[in-house]
Structure formats: structure tokens, C-alpha cells
A tleap script that builds the chain and sets N, CA, C and O, in Angstrom:
source leaprc.protein.ff14SB
mol = sequence {
  NMET SER GLU LYS THR LEU SER GLU GLN GLY
  TRP VAL TYR ASN TYR LEU LYS SER LYS LYS
  SER PRO VAL PRO LEU VAL ILE GLY THR ARG
  GLY THR TRP GLY ILE ASN GLY LYS LYS SER
  ILE ILE LEU VAL ALA PHE THR ILE PRO ASP
  ILE MET VAL PHE ARG GLU MET HIE ASN VAL
  ALA LYS ASN PRO ILE ARG LYS MET LYS TYR
  LYS ASP ILE VAL TYR PHE ALA VAL ASN ILE
  VAL ASP LYS LYS GLN VAL GLU TYR LEU ILE
  ASP PHE TRP LYS VAL CTHR
}
set mol.1.N position { 31.009 41.194 -11.898 }
set mol.1.CA position { 32.420 41.516 -12.022 }
set mol.1.C position { 32.566 42.860 -12.733 }
set mol.1.O position { 32.069 43.031 -13.846 }
set mol.2.N position { 33.229 43.790 -12.109 }
set mol.2.CA position { 33.395 45.107 -12.708 }
set mol.2.C position { 34.705 45.174 -13.486 }
set mol.2.O position { 35.715 44.584 -13.101 }
set mol.3.N position { 34.653 45.917 -14.599 }
set mol.3.CA position { 35.855 46.096 -15.406 }
set mol.3.C position { 36.749 47.153 -14.787 }
set mol.3.O position { 36.273 48.143 -14.232 }
set mol.4.N position { 38.036 46.933 -14.889 }
set mol.4.CA position { 38.991 47.920 -14.405 }
set mol.4.C position { 39.009 49.099 -15.391 }
set mol.4.O position { 39.046 48.909 -16.607 }
set mol.5.N position { 38.981 50.300 -14.847 }
set mol.5.CA position { 39.045 51.493 -15.674 }
set mol.5.C position { 40.415 51.583 -16.331 }
set mol.5.O position { 41.444 51.407 -15.679 }
set mol.6.N position { 40.413 51.861 -17.626 }
set mol.6.CA position { 41.677 51.995 -18.340 }
set mol.6.C position { 42.365 53.300 -17.977 }
set mol.6.O position { 41.715 54.330 -17.796 }
set mol.7.N position { 43.663 53.247 -17.875 }
set mol.7.CA position { 44.453 54.462 -17.697 }
set mol.7.C position { 44.540 55.176 -19.044 }
set mol.7.O position { 44.200 54.612 -20.084 }
set mol.8.N position { 44.996 56.414 -19.004 }
set mol.8.CA position { 45.235 57.141 -20.254 }
set mol.8.C position { 46.161 56.341 -21.161 }
set mol.8.O position { 45.898 56.189 -22.354 }
set mol.9.N position { 47.244 55.832 -20.586 }
set mol.9.CA position { 48.223 55.100 -21.385 }
set mol.9.C position { 47.609 53.850 -22.007 }
set mol.9.O position { 47.843 53.562 -23.181 }
set mol.10.N position { 46.834 53.116 -21.235 }
set mol.10.CA position { 46.183 51.911 -21.745 }
set mol.10.C position { 45.185 52.225 -22.840 }
set mol.10.O position { 45.091 51.503 -23.833 }
set mol.11.N position { 44.440 53.308 -22.658 }
set mol.11.CA position { 43.444 53.703 -23.650 }
set mol.11.C position { 44.128 54.064 -24.959 }
set mol.11.O position { 43.720 53.601 -26.024 }
set mol.12.N position { 45.174 54.895 -24.883 }
set mol.12.CA position { 45.889 55.306 -26.094 }
set mol.12.C position { 46.546 54.095 -26.760 }
set mol.12.O position { 46.518 53.971 -27.984 }
set mol.13.N position { 47.126 53.218 -25.973 }
set mol.13.CA position { 47.760 52.005 -26.513 }
set mol.13.C position { 46.737 51.181 -27.300 }
set mol.13.O position { 47.006 50.778 -28.432 }
set mol.14.N position { 45.571 50.932 -26.711 }
set mol.14.CA position { 44.529 50.154 -27.393 }
set mol.14.C position { 44.068 50.850 -28.670 }
set mol.14.O position { 43.838 50.202 -29.691 }
set mol.15.N position { 43.936 52.172 -28.605 }
set mol.15.CA position { 43.531 52.938 -29.783 }
set mol.15.C position { 44.559 52.763 -30.911 }
set mol.15.O position { 44.195 52.459 -32.046 }
set mol.16.N position { 45.834 52.957 -30.592 }
set mol.16.CA position { 46.883 52.849 -31.613 }
set mol.16.C position { 46.944 51.455 -32.222 }
set mol.16.O position { 47.141 51.307 -33.429 }
set mol.17.N position { 46.778 50.443 -31.395 }
set mol.17.CA position { 46.862 49.072 -31.887 }
set mol.17.C position { 45.670 48.710 -32.766 }
set mol.17.O position { 45.743 47.757 -33.542 }
set mol.18.N position { 44.579 49.456 -32.654 }
set mol.18.CA position { 43.381 49.135 -33.432 }
set mol.18.C position { 43.246 49.975 -34.707 }
set mol.18.O position { 42.300 49.775 -35.470 }
set mol.19.N position { 44.160 50.900 -34.951 }
set mol.19.CA position { 44.058 51.805 -36.104 }
set mol.19.C position { 45.255 51.673 -37.029 }
set mol.19.O position { 46.394 51.563 -36.576 }
set mol.20.N position { 44.988 51.684 -38.319 }
set mol.20.CA position { 46.075 51.697 -39.299 }
set mol.20.C position { 46.638 53.102 -39.454 }
set mol.20.O position { 47.844 53.276 -39.630 }
set mol.21.N position { 45.775 54.095 -39.391 }
set mol.21.CA position { 46.174 55.494 -39.552 }
set mol.21.C position { 45.601 56.319 -38.403 }
set mol.21.O position { 44.584 56.990 -38.581 }
set mol.22.N position { 46.231 56.284 -37.231 }
set mol.22.CA position { 45.682 57.017 -36.084 }
set mol.22.C position { 45.732 58.523 -36.287 }
set mol.22.O position { 46.646 59.053 -36.919 }
set mol.23.N position { 44.745 59.189 -35.747 }
set mol.23.CA position { 44.669 60.647 -35.806 }
set mol.23.C position { 44.739 61.188 -34.383 }
set mol.23.O position { 44.491 60.447 -33.432 }
set mol.24.N position { 45.074 62.475 -34.221 }
set mol.24.CA position { 45.068 63.062 -32.876 }
set mol.24.C position { 43.692 62.916 -32.217 }
set mol.24.O position { 42.663 62.866 -32.891 }
set mol.25.N position { 43.703 62.850 -30.893 }
set mol.25.CA position { 42.485 62.581 -30.123 }
set mol.25.C position { 42.201 63.661 -29.101 }
set mol.25.O position { 43.108 64.342 -28.621 }
set mol.26.N position { 40.929 63.805 -28.777 }
set mol.26.CA position { 40.498 64.618 -27.651 }
set mol.26.C position { 39.777 63.656 -26.716 }
set mol.26.O position { 38.676 63.200 -27.024 }
set mol.27.N position { 40.387 63.347 -25.582 }
set mol.27.CA position { 39.803 62.394 -24.634 }
set mol.27.C position { 39.075 63.162 -23.533 }
set mol.27.O position { 39.626 64.098 -22.954 }
set mol.28.N position { 37.855 62.768 -23.250 }
set mol.28.CA position { 37.112 63.357 -22.142 }
set mol.28.C position { 35.969 64.256 -22.547 }
set mol.28.O position { 35.405 64.945 -21.697 }
set mol.29.N position { 35.608 64.273 -23.823 }
set mol.29.CA position { 34.580 65.199 -24.281 }
set mol.29.C position { 33.187 64.840 -23.792 }
set mol.29.O position { 32.260 65.638 -23.935 }
set mol.30.N position { 33.023 63.659 -23.220 }
set mol.30.CA position { 31.720 63.293 -22.641 }
set mol.30.C position { 31.681 63.585 -21.148 }
set mol.30.O position { 30.722 63.228 -20.463 }
set mol.31.N position { 32.722 64.232 -20.651 }
set mol.31.CA position { 32.752 64.599 -19.240 }
set mol.31.C position { 33.070 63.445 -18.310 }
set mol.31.O position { 32.833 63.520 -17.105 }
set mol.32.N position { 33.611 62.375 -18.881 }
set mol.32.CA position { 33.867 61.179 -18.077 }
set mol.32.C position { 35.325 61.006 -17.683 }
set mol.32.O position { 35.641 60.132 -16.876 }
set mol.33.N position { 36.217 61.815 -18.231 }
set mol.33.CA position { 37.634 61.675 -17.884 }
set mol.33.C position { 37.935 62.585 -16.709 }
set mol.33.O position { 37.474 63.726 -16.675 }
set mol.34.N position { 38.686 62.107 -15.763 }
set mol.34.CA position { 38.978 62.929 -14.600 }
set mol.34.C position { 40.427 62.864 -14.171 }
set mol.34.O position { 41.113 61.862 -14.369 }
set mol.35.N position { 40.877 63.958 -13.576 }
set mol.35.CA position { 42.200 64.034 -12.964 }
set mol.35.C position { 41.990 64.600 -11.572 }
set mol.35.O position { 41.464 65.701 -11.408 }
set mol.36.N position { 42.400 63.845 -10.584 }
set mol.36.CA position { 42.215 64.250 -9.182 }
set mol.36.C position { 40.755 64.569 -8.863 }
set mol.36.O position { 40.464 65.521 -8.140 }
set mol.37.N position { 39.846 63.768 -9.406 }
set mol.37.CA position { 38.437 63.923 -9.108 }
set mol.37.C position { 37.727 65.038 -9.845 }
set mol.37.O position { 36.543 65.273 -9.603 }
set mol.38.N position { 38.416 65.733 -10.738 }
set mol.38.CA position { 37.808 66.829 -11.497 }
set mol.38.C position { 37.758 66.459 -12.972 }
set mol.38.O position { 38.646 65.779 -13.485 }
set mol.39.N position { 36.697 66.920 -13.654 }
set mol.39.CA position { 36.590 66.678 -15.087 }
set mol.39.C position { 37.789 67.287 -15.796 }
set mol.39.O position { 38.256 68.370 -15.443 }
set mol.40.N position { 38.269 66.583 -16.789 }
set mol.40.CA position { 39.398 67.095 -17.549 }
set mol.40.C position { 39.297 66.618 -18.990 }
set mol.40.O position { 38.536 65.706 -19.313 }
set mol.41.N position { 40.067 67.247 -19.826 }
set mol.41.CA position { 40.198 66.884 -21.237 }
set mol.41.C position { 41.681 66.615 -21.461 }
set mol.41.O position { 42.538 67.318 -20.924 }
set mol.42.N position { 41.971 65.604 -22.250 }
set mol.42.CA position { 43.363 65.311 -22.586 }
set mol.42.C position { 43.491 65.308 -24.102 }
set mol.42.O position { 42.803 64.561 -24.798 }
set mol.43.N position { 44.377 66.148 -24.595 }
set mol.43.CA position { 44.690 66.159 -26.017 }
set mol.43.C position { 45.825 65.170 -26.249 }
set mol.43.O position { 46.800 65.159 -25.498 }
set mol.44.N position { 45.707 64.344 -27.274 }
set mol.44.CA position { 46.713 63.326 -27.566 }
set mol.44.C position { 47.074 63.399 -29.048 }
set mol.44.O position { 46.199 63.464 -29.913 }
set mol.45.N position { 48.371 63.387 -29.323 }
set mol.45.CA position { 48.852 63.353 -30.703 }
set mol.45.C position { 50.104 62.483 -30.742 }
set mol.45.O position { 50.659 62.115 -29.707 }
set mol.46.N position { 50.526 62.169 -31.939 }
set mol.46.CA position { 51.620 61.219 -32.094 }
set mol.46.C position { 52.882 61.830 -32.675 }
set mol.46.O position { 53.868 61.135 -32.924 }
set mol.47.N position { 52.839 63.164 -32.892 }
set mol.47.CA position { 54.030 63.912 -33.289 }
set mol.47.C position { 54.019 65.242 -32.544 }
set mol.47.O position { 52.963 65.720 -32.129 }
set mol.48.N position { 55.189 65.831 -32.379 }
set mol.48.CA position { 55.288 67.145 -31.729 }
set mol.48.C position { 54.533 68.214 -32.528 }
set mol.48.O position { 53.767 68.972 -31.933 }
set mol.49.N position { 54.719 68.306 -33.854 }
set mol.49.CA position { 53.968 69.330 -34.585 }
set mol.49.C position { 52.449 69.189 -34.410 }
set mol.49.O position { 51.745 70.189 -34.268 }
set mol.50.N position { 51.949 67.954 -34.420 }
set mol.50.CA position { 50.507 67.751 -34.255 }
set mol.50.C position { 50.024 68.214 -32.886 }
set mol.50.O position { 48.977 68.854 -32.797 }
set mol.51.N position { 50.750 67.911 -31.823 }
set mol.51.CA position { 50.285 68.310 -30.490 }
set mol.51.C position { 50.375 69.820 -30.330 }
set mol.51.O position { 49.548 70.417 -29.640 }
set mol.52.N position { 51.366 70.448 -30.959 }
set mol.52.CA position { 51.476 71.903 -30.878 }
set mol.52.C position { 50.293 72.578 -31.577 }
set mol.52.O position { 49.736 73.548 -31.063 }
set mol.53.N position { 49.917 72.070 -32.736 }
set mol.53.CA position { 48.761 72.609 -33.451 }
set mol.53.C position { 47.483 72.335 -32.658 }
set mol.53.O position { 46.614 73.201 -32.562 }
set mol.54.N position { 47.370 71.149 -32.100 }
set mol.54.CA position { 46.198 70.773 -31.310 }
set mol.54.C position { 46.012 71.708 -30.110 }
set mol.54.O position { 44.888 72.100 -29.794 }
set mol.55.N position { 47.118 72.065 -29.445 }
set mol.55.CA position { 47.036 73.018 -28.319 }
set mol.55.C position { 46.492 74.357 -28.802 }
set mol.55.O position { 45.616 74.943 -28.165 }
set mol.56.N position { 47.009 74.837 -29.922 }
set mol.56.CA position { 46.543 76.114 -30.478 }
set mol.56.C position { 45.048 76.048 -30.810 }
set mol.56.O position { 44.297 76.973 -30.501 }
set mol.57.N position { 44.628 74.965 -31.433 }
set mol.57.CA position { 43.225 74.808 -31.823 }
set mol.57.C position { 42.284 74.858 -30.624 }
set mol.57.O position { 41.146 75.314 -30.739 }
set mol.58.N position { 42.755 74.394 -29.492 }
set mol.58.CA position { 41.910 74.312 -28.297 }
set mol.58.C position { 42.231 75.406 -27.277 }
set mol.58.O position { 41.832 75.318 -26.116 }
set mol.59.N position { 42.954 76.434 -27.720 }
set mol.59.CA position { 43.249 77.619 -26.898 }
set mol.59.C position { 43.964 77.290 -25.593 }
set mol.59.O position { 43.667 77.877 -24.552 }
set mol.60.N position { 44.905 76.353 -25.649 }
set mol.60.CA position { 45.696 76.014 -24.457 }
set mol.60.C position { 47.178 75.945 -24.809 }
set mol.60.O position { 47.894 75.046 -24.370 }
set mol.61.N position { 47.626 76.918 -25.617 }
set mol.61.CA position { 49.006 76.908 -26.103 }
set mol.61.C position { 50.038 76.971 -24.986 }
set mol.61.O position { 51.188 76.586 -25.193 }
set mol.62.N position { 49.649 77.451 -23.804 }
set mol.62.CA position { 50.599 77.547 -22.697 }
set mol.62.C position { 50.639 76.281 -21.842 }
set mol.62.O position { 51.526 76.134 -21.001 }
set mol.63.N position { 49.699 75.377 -22.043 }
set mol.63.CA position { 49.709 74.140 -21.259 }
set mol.63.C position { 50.890 73.270 -21.683 }
set mol.63.O position { 51.184 73.166 -22.874 }
set mol.64.N position { 51.565 72.647 -20.725 }
set mol.64.CA position { 52.749 71.857 -21.065 }
set mol.64.C position { 52.420 70.571 -21.828 }
set mol.64.O position { 51.365 69.963 -21.651 }
set mol.65.N position { 53.356 70.192 -22.669 }
set mol.65.CA position { 53.254 68.944 -23.425 }
set mol.65.C position { 53.983 67.857 -22.642 }
set mol.65.O position { 55.113 68.047 -22.194 }
set mol.66.N position { 53.317 66.717 -22.485 }
set mol.66.CA position { 53.947 65.564 -21.844 }
set mol.66.C position { 54.326 64.540 -22.909 }
set mol.66.O position { 53.500 64.184 -23.749 }
set mol.67.N position { 55.561 64.070 -22.880 }
set mol.67.CA position { 55.970 62.977 -23.759 }
set mol.67.C position { 55.745 61.691 -22.988 }
set mol.67.O position { 56.317 61.495 -21.916 }
set mol.68.N position { 54.913 60.814 -23.534 }
set mol.68.CA position { 54.532 59.594 -22.837 }
set mol.68.C position { 55.093 58.380 -23.570 }
set mol.68.O position { 54.994 58.270 -24.792 }
set mol.69.N position { 55.679 57.478 -22.800 }
set mol.69.CA position { 56.169 56.213 -23.341 }
set mol.69.C position { 55.454 55.097 -22.589 }
set mol.69.O position { 55.457 55.053 -21.358 }
set mol.70.N position { 54.843 54.199 -23.349 }
set mol.70.CA position { 54.100 53.095 -22.737 }
set mol.70.C position { 54.247 51.878 -23.629 }
set mol.70.O position { 53.907 51.917 -24.812 }
set mol.71.N position { 54.746 50.813 -23.065 }
set mol.71.CA position { 55.034 49.595 -23.825 }
set mol.71.C position { 55.873 49.967 -25.037 }
set mol.71.O position { 56.988 50.464 -24.880 }
set mol.72.N position { 55.363 49.738 -26.242 }
set mol.72.CA position { 56.147 50.021 -27.448 }
set mol.72.C position { 55.660 51.259 -28.202 }
set mol.72.O position { 55.908 51.392 -29.400 }
set mol.73.N position { 54.964 52.171 -27.499 }
set mol.73.CA position { 54.454 53.373 -28.163 }
set mol.73.C position { 54.981 54.643 -27.491 }
set mol.73.O position { 55.370 54.639 -26.323 }
set mol.74.N position { 54.981 55.715 -28.261 }
set mol.74.CA position { 55.307 57.045 -27.752 }
set mol.74.C position { 54.220 57.982 -28.267 }
set mol.74.O position { 53.844 57.930 -29.438 }
set mol.75.N position { 53.725 58.832 -27.384 }
set mol.75.CA position { 52.749 59.835 -27.796 }
set mol.75.C position { 52.943 61.085 -26.960 }
set mol.75.O position { 53.696 61.086 -25.986 }
set mol.76.N position { 52.260 62.145 -27.350 }
set mol.76.CA position { 52.363 63.429 -26.673 }
set mol.76.C position { 50.978 63.829 -26.190 }
set mol.76.O position { 49.988 63.646 -26.898 }
set mol.77.N position { 50.913 64.380 -24.974 }
set mol.77.CA position { 49.619 64.707 -24.384 }
set mol.77.C position { 49.657 66.063 -23.696 }
set mol.77.O position { 50.701 66.519 -23.229 }
set mol.78.N position { 48.494 66.690 -23.646 }
set mol.78.CA position { 48.309 67.964 -22.954 }
set mol.78.C position { 47.045 67.850 -22.110 }
set mol.78.O position { 45.980 67.505 -22.623 }
set mol.79.N position { 47.161 68.137 -20.830 }
set mol.79.CA position { 45.999 68.137 -19.942 }
set mol.79.C position { 45.312 69.495 -19.981 }
set mol.79.O position { 45.968 70.536 -20.003 }
set mol.80.N position { 43.991 69.472 -19.989 }
set mol.80.CA position { 43.198 70.686 -19.827 }
set mol.80.C position { 42.357 70.463 -18.581 }
set mol.80.O position { 41.488 69.592 -18.556 }
set mol.81.N position { 42.619 71.251 -17.554 }
set mol.81.CA position { 41.929 71.061 -16.280 }
set mol.81.C position { 41.142 72.288 -15.831 }
set mol.81.O position { 40.370 72.210 -14.876 }
set mol.82.N position { 41.331 73.426 -16.512 }
set mol.82.CA position { 40.576 74.621 -16.173 }
set mol.82.C position { 39.092 74.344 -16.388 }
set mol.82.O position { 38.675 73.987 -17.490 }
set mol.83.N position { 38.295 74.508 -15.328 }
set mol.83.CA position { 36.883 74.123 -15.350 }
set mol.83.C position { 36.120 74.763 -16.515 }
set mol.83.O position { 35.370 74.077 -17.210 }
set mol.84.N position { 36.304 76.062 -16.731 }
set mol.84.CA position { 35.580 76.744 -17.814 }
set mol.84.C position { 35.988 76.198 -19.178 }
set mol.84.O position { 35.141 75.999 -20.048 }
set mol.85.N position { 37.275 75.958 -19.365 }
set mol.85.CA position { 37.757 75.436 -20.645 }
set mol.85.C position { 37.244 74.018 -20.879 }
set mol.85.O position { 36.840 73.675 -21.990 }
set mol.86.N position { 37.259 73.198 -19.834 }
set mol.86.CA position { 36.760 71.820 -19.953 }
set mol.86.C position { 35.278 71.836 -20.320 }
set mol.86.O position { 34.856 71.134 -21.239 }
set mol.87.N position { 34.492 72.633 -19.607 }
set mol.87.CA position { 33.051 72.703 -19.891 }
set mol.87.C position { 32.789 73.216 -21.306 }
set mol.87.O position { 31.898 72.717 -21.993 }
set mol.88.N position { 33.566 74.216 -21.745 }
set mol.88.CA position { 33.419 74.735 -23.098 }
set mol.88.C position { 33.687 73.634 -24.128 }
set mol.88.O position { 32.916 73.465 -25.073 }
set mol.89.N position { 34.769 72.894 -23.947 }
set mol.89.CA position { 35.113 71.845 -24.908 }
set mol.89.C position { 34.101 70.704 -24.902 }
set mol.89.O position { 33.786 70.152 -25.957 }
set mol.90.N position { 33.591 70.346 -23.727 }
set mol.90.CA position { 32.551 69.311 -23.670 }
set mol.90.C position { 31.334 69.773 -24.462 }
set mol.90.O position { 30.781 69.009 -25.254 }
set mol.91.N position { 30.914 71.018 -24.254 }
set mol.91.CA position { 29.768 71.556 -24.995 }
set mol.91.C position { 30.059 71.644 -26.495 }
set mol.91.O position { 29.202 71.325 -27.319 }
set mol.92.N position { 31.269 72.077 -26.843 }
set mol.92.CA position { 31.653 72.190 -28.248 }
set mol.92.C position { 31.583 70.842 -28.951 }
set mol.92.O position { 31.053 70.745 -30.059 }
set mol.93.N position { 32.109 69.809 -28.320 }
set mol.93.CA position { 32.141 68.484 -28.967 }
set mol.93.C position { 30.778 67.811 -28.972 }
set mol.93.O position { 30.571 66.872 -29.741 }
set mol.94.N position { 29.836 68.258 -28.139 }
set mol.94.CA position { 28.471 67.731 -28.205 }
set mol.94.C position { 27.819 68.119 -29.522 }
set mol.94.O position { 27.035 67.354 -30.084 }
set mol.95.N position { 28.143 69.303 -30.010 }
set mol.95.CA position { 27.530 69.845 -31.215 }
set mol.95.C position { 28.138 69.226 -32.466 }
set mol.95.O position { 27.446 69.035 -33.465 }
set mol.96.N position { 29.424 68.914 -32.416 }
set mol.96.CA position { 30.098 68.416 -33.631 }
set mol.96.C position { 29.935 66.939 -33.819 }
set mol.96.O position { 30.443 66.380 -34.790 }
savepdb mol mol.pdb
quit
């Protein structure tokens, strides 16, 4: 029996429910997250100021912020789909 892959919303929901003090996240640093069949990185934060700073930190200040509502949670996300940027971030997070 294979497990169903979690959606971004499901993953973030489970993360929030399991943490007392959640911190912003970088999803996809192992190269396993995809959008339309391509590797991607998703920045996730729980306040507008945090997601804005997170975009700056990852050199994607022009990427749009998505406000996501799922069940009883609200979070903010930014997709990074540029191949060079995704590969750079995957390599960067391998070292840290």
C-alpha cells in the first residue's frame, strides 16, 4: 500500500499542528518538491513581514507572495521555480 503524497497545504498544516513555536520553512531543499514536474523550492512563513524577509534572504524579492488558507490555518508562501536558483538553494542547504 503506497502512501498518498502530501500537498503543500497538508504538509504545512501537519507541521503547524506539531509545533508550539513554528518557524519559517524552506520546503524542497532535498530536491524532492516539484511543481509541474520540475524541482522547486517553496518558502513558507506565518506572517507577512517574515515572508518578505525570507524572500530577500533567498534573492527572490520579486516572486509573488501567496496567501494560503487551509482548514483552520493561514500562511504565506513563495514559489521558487527558476532552475539555477533552485539548484543553488538545494546545494546551499546541503552544506548547512
